[in-house]
N, CA, C and O of each residue as an XYZ file, in Angstrom:
200
protein
N      13.640    -31.501    -14.141
C      12.444    -31.328    -14.225
C      11.532    -30.316    -12.736
O      11.147    -29.177    -12.472
N      11.556    -30.922    -12.475
C      10.895    -30.805    -10.977
C      11.785    -29.325    -10.121
O      11.167    -28.707     -9.254
N      12.998    -28.979    -10.439
C      12.988    -27.730     -9.875
C      13.164    -26.542    -10.747
O      13.801    -25.602    -10.272
N      12.686    -26.444    -11.973
C      11.948    -25.845    -12.880
C      10.831    -25.677    -12.556
O      10.612    -24.466    -12.557
N       9.657    -26.443    -12.162
C       8.355    -26.352    -11.847
C       8.499    -25.597    -10.523
O       7.652    -24.768    -10.192
N       9.596    -25.882     -9.741
C       9.454    -25.514     -8.258
C      10.314    -24.025     -8.113
O      10.555    -23.632     -6.971
N      10.727    -23.286     -9.174
C      11.242    -22.174     -9.374
C      10.182    -21.150     -9.953
O       9.917    -20.103     -9.364
N       9.559    -21.549    -11.223
C       8.514    -21.089    -11.613
C       7.139    -20.961    -10.813
O       6.349    -20.097    -11.194
N       6.847    -21.669     -9.863
C       5.986    -21.647     -8.753
C       6.282    -20.964     -7.512
O       5.482    -20.998     -6.577
N       7.560    -20.247     -7.438
C       8.021    -19.429     -6.219
C       8.056    -18.029     -6.826
O       7.681    -17.039     -6.198
N       8.493    -17.991     -7.993
C       8.725    -16.431     -9.253
C       7.221    -16.038     -9.328
O       6.777    -14.890     -9.330
N       6.489    -17.251     -9.391
C       4.720    -16.555     -9.610
C       4.527    -16.301     -8.513
O       3.862    -15.272     -8.389
N       4.928    -16.981     -7.205
C       4.296    -16.175     -5.629
C       4.828    -15.220     -5.636
O       4.192    -14.173     -5.753
N       6.192    -15.228     -5.512
C       6.423    -13.724     -5.535
C       6.144    -12.598     -6.357
O       6.113    -11.540     -5.729
N       5.975    -12.534     -7.333
C       5.260    -11.647     -8.356
C       4.132    -10.957     -7.703
O       3.956     -9.753     -7.520
N       3.016    -12.524     -7.223
C       1.613    -12.028     -6.610
C       1.734    -11.555     -5.337
O       0.807    -10.772     -5.129
N       2.619    -11.693     -4.166
C       3.010    -10.865     -3.307
C       3.654     -9.644     -3.010
O       3.658     -8.914     -2.019
N       4.210     -9.604     -4.141
C       4.914     -8.040     -4.308
C       3.593     -7.267     -4.922
O       3.375     -6.191     -4.366
N       2.810     -7.575     -5.818
C       1.468     -6.733     -5.893
C       0.786     -6.849     -4.770
O       0.873     -5.797     -4.137
N       0.132     -7.662     -4.217
C      -0.337     -7.302     -3.106
C       0.077     -6.673     -1.711
O      -0.748     -6.272     -0.890
N       1.397     -6.635     -1.546
C       2.410     -5.138     -1.080
C       2.314     -4.198     -1.704
O       2.016     -3.198     -1.051
N       2.450     -4.057     -2.817
C       2.116     -2.604     -3.312
C       0.744     -2.154     -3.086
O       0.423     -1.027     -2.708
N      -0.082     -3.188     -3.364
C      -1.768     -2.497     -3.387
C      -1.808     -2.325     -1.139
O      -2.497     -1.596     -0.425
N      -1.449     -2.676     -1.018
C      -1.528     -3.132      0.631
C      -0.573     -1.494      0.984
O      -0.906     -0.809      1.951
N       0.179     -1.216      0.382
C       1.155     -0.138      0.790
C       0.956      0.657      0.733
O       1.413      1.513      1.491
N       0.098      0.898     -0.260
C      -0.761      2.417     -1.016
C      -2.112      2.713     -0.324
O      -2.374      3.822      0.141
N      -3.008      1.591     -0.280
C      -4.363      1.838     -0.185
C      -4.420      2.088      1.460
O      -4.874      3.174      1.822
N      -3.906      0.975      2.652
C      -4.189      0.872      3.792
C      -3.861      2.413      4.425
O      -4.816      3.007      4.925
N      -2.380      3.149      4.415
C      -2.155      4.580      4.511
C      -3.330      5.372      4.466
O      -3.970      6.036      5.280
N      -3.435      5.029      2.968
C      -4.428      5.753      2.022
C      -5.855      5.825      3.002
O      -6.245      6.992      2.966
N      -6.484      5.244      3.597
C      -7.523      4.969      4.006
C      -7.285      6.408      5.801
O      -7.885      7.435      6.121
N      -6.113      5.613      6.434
C      -6.512      6.332      7.666
C      -5.591      7.500      7.319
O      -5.289      8.068      8.368
N      -5.024      8.081      6.255
C      -4.712      9.426      6.145
C      -6.089     10.070      5.791
O      -6.265     11.127      6.396
N      -6.962      9.755      5.083
C      -8.005     10.188      4.692
C      -9.196     10.539      6.035
O      -9.967     11.478      6.235
N      -8.960      9.589      6.596
C      -9.849      9.566      8.478
C      -8.998     10.554      9.263
O      -9.507     11.109     10.237
N      -7.825     10.799      8.937
C      -6.658     11.853      9.946
C      -6.556     13.174      9.365
O      -5.875     14.061      9.879
N      -7.449     13.367      7.940
C      -7.257     14.734      7.632
C      -7.855     15.884      8.203
O      -7.260     16.937      8.430
N      -9.546     15.555      8.523
C      -9.424     16.801      9.341
C      -8.845     16.831     11.036
O      -9.189     17.746     11.783
N      -8.380     16.258     11.271
C      -7.485     16.215     12.884
C      -6.131     16.567     12.479
O      -5.423     16.710     13.477
N      -5.558     16.745     11.475
C      -4.511     17.107     10.873
C      -4.642     18.267     10.512
O      -3.755     19.026     10.904
N      -5.629     18.801      9.747
C      -5.866     20.312      9.189
C      -5.897     20.950     10.477
O      -5.858     22.163     10.271
N      -5.961     20.654     11.967
C      -5.883     21.454     12.840
C      -4.748     22.041     13.332
O      -4.712     23.193     13.765
N      -3.607     21.115     13.267
C      -2.282     21.467     13.724
C      -1.712     22.138     12.552
O      -1.003     23.127     12.736
N      -2.063     21.491     10.766
C      -1.227     21.920      9.891
C      -2.127     22.714      8.910
O      -2.508     22.162      7.878
N      -2.439     23.847      9.164
C      -3.162     24.406      8.126
C      -2.346     24.801      6.508
O      -1.246     25.244      6.178
N      -3.548     24.366      5.820
C      -2.323     24.248      4.407
C      -2.904     25.873      3.826
O      -2.367     26.347      2.825
N      -4.114     26.708      4.602
C      -4.340     27.832      3.804
C      -5.138     28.697      5.291
O      -5.137     28.240      6.434
N      -5.770     30.028      4.849
C      -6.481     30.621      5.939
C      -7.964     30.418      6.035
O      -8.679     30.438      5.033
N      -8.341     30.257      7.032
C      -9.986     29.499      7.701
C     -10.404     30.417      7.192
O      -9.880     31.531      7.187
N     -12.092     29.893      6.338
C     -12.943     30.511      5.577
C     -13.691     30.836      6.429
O     -14.703     31.480      6.151
């Protein structure tokens, strides 16, 4: 019974850490991309200057 509870707690923590990693993997690069967007626009323009 103890090993079953250990396995259950391990699975719960793995699910929690995977959700946390997914959020961090999307949110943190998005913050840097938003900060770097004006700088990148000078090197990689997407259209004609207005």
